[in-house]
N, C-alpha and C positions, 0 to 999 in steps of 0.2 A: 456045126458047133456054134458058129457065129450066129446063125439064125436063131438057134435056141436061146442063145443069150439075149438077143434082141427081143425075142418073144417074151422071155421072162421079165425083162425090164419094161416092157410096154405096159402102159396103164390100161387096165381093163376098161372097157366101154361102160359108160354110165347108163344105168337103167333109167329111162324117163319116169318111171313110177316111184323112184326112191326119194323125191323132194329136192330142196336146194342144197347145193354143195357147201360144206363147212370149210373155213379157212384153215390153213395148216397151223399146227400148234406153235411153231417157231414165230409166226407172224403175230399171234396174240401175245406172246411173251415180250416181243419187242415193243408192241404198243403199250403194254402195262409198264414196262421199264421206262418208256419215254414219259408217260403220265406221272410216274413216281418222281422222276427228276424234275418235272415241271412243278409239282407240289413242293418238293424240297427247295427249289429255287425261290418260289413265292414266299415260303416260310422264312427263308434266309433273308430275302429282300425286306420282308416286314420287320424281322429282328434288327437288321441293320438300320432301317428307318427309325425304329423305336430308340435305338441307342443314339443315333445322331440327334433326334429331337430332344432326348434327355440331356445330352451334352450341351446343346444350344440353349436349352431352358436354364440349365445350371449356370452357364456363363452369363446369361441375361440377369439371373437373380444376383450373381456375384457383382455384376456391374452396377445394378440398382442399389445393392447394399453399400457398395463403396461410394456411390453418389450420395446416398442418404447420410452416411456417416461422415462425410466431408464437412468440416467446419468453415464457415465463411465469417471473416472478422473485418472490422474497420480499424484503421491504425492512425496514429498521429506521430509526429516527430517533435521532440522537446524543443522549446524555445528558450532564449536567454532572458533573464529577468531584466526589466527596464527601469528599475528604481535606483540603480547606482549606489549600492551600499546602504540602503535604508531598511529598517525593520518596522513593519506595520503592526501595531499592537492596539488592543482596545483600551479606552480610558474613560474616566468618569469626571464630568464637570462638577465642580463645587464652588460655592461663593468664596471669595477671598476671605470674608468673615461671615460666619453663619452662627446664629444664636436663637434659641427659644427664649421668649420673654415671659418670665414668671412674676407673680405678685409677691411683694415682701410684706404686705399687710392683708389681714383677713377682713373680708367684708362682702358687699354686694356690688356687682357691676352697675354703675349708675349710667354710664354712657360710653360708647366707643366712637372714634372719629375717623378711623382709616379701615379699609377693607383690603382683601387680597389684591395684589398687583399695584397697590399704591406705592409711589416712591416718596420716601420720607427723609428728612434731614435729621442730623444729630440733635437730640434734645426736643424734637417735635412731640407734642402731646398725642398719645395713642388712645387713652381711655381714662375715665375717672371712676374711682371706687367710693362707695359709701361705707364708712367705718365707724359706726356709733360707739362701739366698745372702746376703740382707741381714743375717740374724742372724750369719753367719760374718764378714762384713765389719765389723759393729759390734764383735764380739769382738776382731778384729784391730786395729781402730782404738783400742780401749781399751788393749790391750797396748802399742801403739806410743806412746800418750800416757804411759803409766806409764814406758816406757823413756826417753822424752824428758825426763820430769820428774826421773828419776834422774840423767841427765846434767846437767841444769840445777843440781841440788843440788851435784854435784861442782864444776861451773864456778863456782858462787857461793862455795863455801869456798875454792877455789883463788884466786879473785880477791881475797878478803879477806886471805889470807896474803901475796900479792904486793904488795898495797897497804902492808902493814906493812913488808915488806922494802924497798919503795921509800922508805918514810919514813926508814929507816936507811941509805939509799943503797947497799943491798946488791945491787940489780938495776937494770937500766937502764929508762928510760921506755919503750923499744920493747917490752921483754918484758912490762911492765905493760899496755901497750895491746893486745898480743896476747891476754892473759888477759881483758881487758875485752871484746874482740871475740868471744871464744869464749862468754863469758857472755851477751852480747846475742843471739848466734845461737841459743843454747839457749832463751832466753826466747821468741824468735820461733818456733822449732820447736814449743815447748810450746803456744803460741797456735794454730798451725796444726793441731796434733794435737787440741786441744780443739774447734776449729771442725769438723774432720772427724767427731769423735764426735757433736757436736750435729746435724750433717747426717744422719748415719746413724740417730740416734735419732728425728729428725723423719721420716725415710723409714720407719723401723720403725713409727711411729705410723699410717702410711697402711695398715697391715694391717687396720685397723678402718675400714670404709666407713660413713660417717655421713651423715645428711641435712643438706645445707647450709641448708635452709629448711623451714618447715612446708608440707605439701602432700599430694598424693595420688600414689601410685606408678602410673604409666601404662604402664610396660614393665619386664619382667625378662627379660634376654637371656642369662643364665648359669645354670649349675647346679653342684652340688658336684663338684669334681674338674677343672673347666675350667681350662686354663692362661690366666692373665690377664697381658697385656702392659701395661706402664706407658705412659701417655700417650694421646693421642686421635688419633694419626696413622693407622696402619693397624689399630689395635685397635678393638674394639666397646665400646659403652657397657654397663656392668653393669646400670644402671637408668635410667629416665627419670622425672623428678619434675616435677609441675606444681602451681602454687598456683591453686586453683579459686575462691577468693573473696577479692577481686573478680576479674572476668574482663576481658580486653581484647577489644574488637571492632574489627577492621580493615575499613574500607570504602574502596573506590575510587570517588571522587566525580567524575563527568564534568566537564570543564572548564567547560561551560555553567552549572553550578551552583556553581562554586568560590567565587563572591562572596557566596553566600547563607548560609554557615555561619561561626560564630565559636566560640571556646573558651567553655565554660560553658553552651552551649545544651543543653536537654533533648531526648532522642530516645526513640523507642519501638522496642523490639526484639521481634520475634515469631519463633516457630519452628513450621514446619508440623506437626511431630509433637506439638506442644502447642497444639491449637486453642483459641481463646478466651482464651488467656493472653497478657498483655503485660508486658514487663519494661522498666523505665525506667532509662536511663543518662544519662551526661553526656559531652559532647565535651570531652576533656582535651588532646588534641594534634592539630595540623594541620600537615601537611608544608609546608615553606616553598617548594616548587617543584612545578610540574606535571611528571609523569612523561612523558617525550617519546614512548616507544613507544605508550603507551595514552592519552595526552592526558587523564590523570585525576589527581586530587589525593587522596593518602592521608589518611584521617581516622581517628583513634583514639578510641574510646569506652570509658570505664570503666563497667562494669556490675556492680552488686552481685549476689552469688549466694549468700546465706546458707543457703538450703535445699538447694543443690547440684542443682537441677533441670536447669540448663544445664551442658553438658560441653565442655571445650576441644576444638577441632577441628570443632565442629558448624557446619552451614550455617544462617544465619539471614537474616532480612530486617530492614532498619533504615529507619525512617521519619524522614528528615532534614528539618528545616524548610527551606523554599524560598520564593521570592518568591510571594506570594499572587496568583494569576492564574487566572481561570476558564478551564478547558479542556474540550473535548468528548471524550467517551468513545464508541468504537465497537468492535464485536467484531473480533477478529483475523482472522476469515474474510471480512471485507469488503475486504481489501487486495489490490491488483493490482500485480504487479511488471512494470514496463515499462522499456525502455532509457532513457527520459527521467526515470525516478525513480518513487517510489511513487505510486499513484493509487487512487481509489475511484470507483465508478460510481454516479451520482446520476440518478434518474428525475424528469423534470419533469411538469407537469400534463397534457401531451399524450402522455405515455408514451414520450418520446424520452430516450435515454441521453446523459449528458454525463460525461466522465471528468475528475475534478477532481484537480489536483496538490495533494498534502498535505505538511505538515511534521509528522513524528512527534516529539512531545515525549518520550514514554517508552513503551517496550514492556513491558506488564504481563503478557505471556504470552497469556492468552485474550482480552485486550482491549488497545486502543491509546489512548493519550492524544494527541489531535491538537492541535498548536499553531495551525495555520492551514490553510485550504483548503476547509472546509465550514462550514455554518451549522447551528444547532440545529433548523431546520425542514426540512432536506434529507432526502429519502428515499434512503437508501443501500442498494444491492443487496447481499444476503447470498449468499456463494458464487458470485460472478459467473463466467461462462465466460471462459476465456482468450482466446477469439476475439471477445469483445464489443468494440465500437468506438463512437466518437462518432456520434450520429445513428441508432443502431439503435432500431427500434420494439419495445417490450416491453409485456407485460401484467402488471400487478401481481396476483399470485395471492392473497396474503394478507399482512398485516403481521405479521412475526415479533416475538415479545416481545423487548424490549431486554435485553441481558445486562449485569448489574452486576458490577463488579470486586469480587472478594473482598477484604474488609478485612484 
């Protein structure tokens, strides 16, 4: 039994003519299974690699986006004003006395003796006029006065004779009264003729154009041969004259500072074309009312000008005394204009932006005096973007140097 079993289990001998032997089926299945697992592993490895690459790329894009959206800003810190309670305002220089010179007689310009820039004294001859019509009128008036004076002499002698005749009762009182009336009328006519002669002589004197006060000639608008019309209606001025020492400075003081000035206070006047030079004047007149359209108070300053450096009509700046109160100064390019009013952007310690509402005390051109809204330790952004808003994250690039207002 055992031998049969062994015999049945024995592998029959391979016939040499049957070809190569094939592997068993279970071996092929194992190989296919291994290959399948290898393919699945490779696919999984590729999928994991793709997912990892996508995640790293997404993180790189996010980092680049955050880098690009980061705002770099420059900052300044406010400074204290250095003028010690002064208000700097624009002013206009005017001559202490200014006047256009018109003709009072009609005629032709015969000659002029002074030109622009000439300094003249009071009563100095400026020009001569040729007035033939006035000359003829004066000659006629003199003749009429002589004629009236002759009639008056006849009326006077006639009245004397009729008074004698009345004393002898040779004429009536009515006739004497008529002679008295004729005499009185001739006296009045002579007075009128004398007045007319004096008027024409006065008009004749206007042929000489003289300076009404000492000053400098600022305009000459006529030349020899020009027809000159009397009066200042439609006619033009022959000359313009201004007294340049002292000068008047007119300043429009805002209503907010109207209570800080009084007559007699000293002020400092500067002109941009004369750097480093200061001129001291005195407040002499203050308007008694606020100008409604501008809400400002007109202040007049008397300014000595013995050397003539300052000229009437020039633009100047006047440092008026004001209430001594410390104010902060920031550059003008820190200002933001919003619908709610002026703002400045301030950066806190965490790099967040806060828009502060400010009250501007005075606009100095390149800088601003701030009444309230910021502190001396605030970091104010220079040239902020128009789109900047509360809560924006910024990076401070570098601290810009503070700008000081020019004195």
